[in-house]
C-alpha positions in Angstrom: 92.4 43.8 -111.5 88.7 44.0 -110.6 86.4 44.5 -113.5 82.6 44.8 -113.5 80.5 44.9 -116.6 76.8 45.5 -116.5 74.4 44.5 -119.3 70.7 43.9 -119.9 69.3 47.4 -119.8 66.9 48.7 -122.3 63.5 50.2 -122.9 60.4 48.5 -121.4 56.8 49.5 -120.8 55.3 49.9 -117.3 54.7 46.5 -115.8 57.4 44.9 -117.9 60.6 43.0 -116.8 64.3 43.2 -117.4 67.2 41.2 -116.1 70.4 43.0 -115.5 73.7 41.2 -115.4 76.9 42.1 -113.6 79.9 40.1 -114.9 82.7 40.2 -112.4 86.4 39.3 -112.8 89.4 39.7 -110.7 87.5 39.1 -107.5 86.0 36.3 -105.4 82.5 36.4 -104.0 84.1 35.1 -100.8 85.8 38.4 -100.4 83.4 40.9 -102.0 79.7 41.7 -101.8 78.0 43.0 -104.9 75.5 45.9 -104.9 73.2 47.4 -107.5 72.9 51.1 -107.6 70.9 53.4 -109.8 71.0 57.1 -110.7 67.9 58.7 -112.1 68.3 61.9 -114.2 69.0 64.9 -112.0 69.2 62.7 -108.8 71.9 61.2 -106.7 73.1 57.7 -107.0 71.4 55.4 -104.5 71.7 51.8 -103.5 69.0 49.4 -104.6 70.0 45.9 -103.6 73.0 43.9 -102.6 74.1 40.3 -102.1 76.8 38.8 -100.0 77.5 35.2 -100.9 79.9 34.8 -98.0 77.2 35.6 -95.4 74.3 34.3 -97.5 72.3 37.5 -97.3 70.5 39.8 -99.7 69.1 43.3 -99.1 66.5 45.4 -100.9 65.4 49.0 -100.4 61.7 49.3 -99.7 60.9 50.8 -103.1 61.9 47.6 -104.9 60.9 44.9 -102.4 58.7 42.3 -103.9 59.5 43.4 -107.4 63.3 43.0 -107.8 65.3 39.9 -107.0 69.1 39.7 -106.7 70.9 36.5 -107.3 74.4 35.2 -108.1 75.8 32.5 -110.3 79.1 31.9 -108.6 80.3 29.5 -111.3 79.9 32.3 -113.8 81.1 35.1 -111.5 77.9 36.9 -112.3 75.3 38.7 -110.3 71.8 39.3 -111.6 69.1 41.8 -110.8 65.7 40.5 -112.0 63.4 43.5 -112.2 59.7 42.8 -112.5 56.6 45.0 -112.5 58.7 48.0 -113.6 57.5 51.5 -113.0 58.5 54.8 -114.6 60.3 55.7 -111.4 62.7 52.8 -112.0 64.1 54.7 -114.9 67.8 55.2 -114.3 71.3 54.2 -115.1 72.0 51.0 -113.1 75.5 50.3 -111.8 76.9 47.3 -110.1 79.7 47.7 -107.6 81.9 45.5 -105.4 82.4 46.0 -101.7 84.9 44.4 -99.4 82.4 44.7 -96.5 80.7 41.2 -96.8 78.9 41.5 -93.5 76.9 44.6 -94.2 76.5 45.0 -97.9 73.5 47.3 -97.3 75.9 50.0 -96.1 75.8 51.6 -99.5 77.5 54.8 -98.4 81.0 55.4 -97.1 83.9 54.0 -98.9 82.9 50.3 -99.1 82.0 50.2 -102.7 85.2 50.9 -104.5 84.9 49.0 -107.8 82.2 50.0 -110.3 80.9 49.0 -113.7 80.2 51.4 -116.5 76.4 51.3 -116.0 73.5 50.2 -118.1 70.5 52.3 -119.0 67.0 51.3 -118.0 64.0 53.3 -119.3 60.5 52.5 -118.3 57.8 54.2 -120.4 54.2 54.6 -119.6 
């Protein structure tokens, strides 16, 4: 059974940093890409970043490029999202999810991401 557990959220001030973790079990990074999504209050859930270890690719939406870094520790079956220079607009519940589409992990829509974690809250205060 595929299980994803996020951790690392919290309250930080503008300009601060957080590192989110997504601990995966029941899957291989050879078969699944991992994406990070976020949902701000009153808004739809959107993709933020993803990583495909099989292809060796990462992807970031423009709003987080240069500030966020996604990485994986395959030995620990864990994907990280290092978030630097945080802004209030980064405030959201962050989710990780697994997709069997390892070639185009940036395809956040459709039915690719079928396994989801419970989410971790990130609040960036001014």
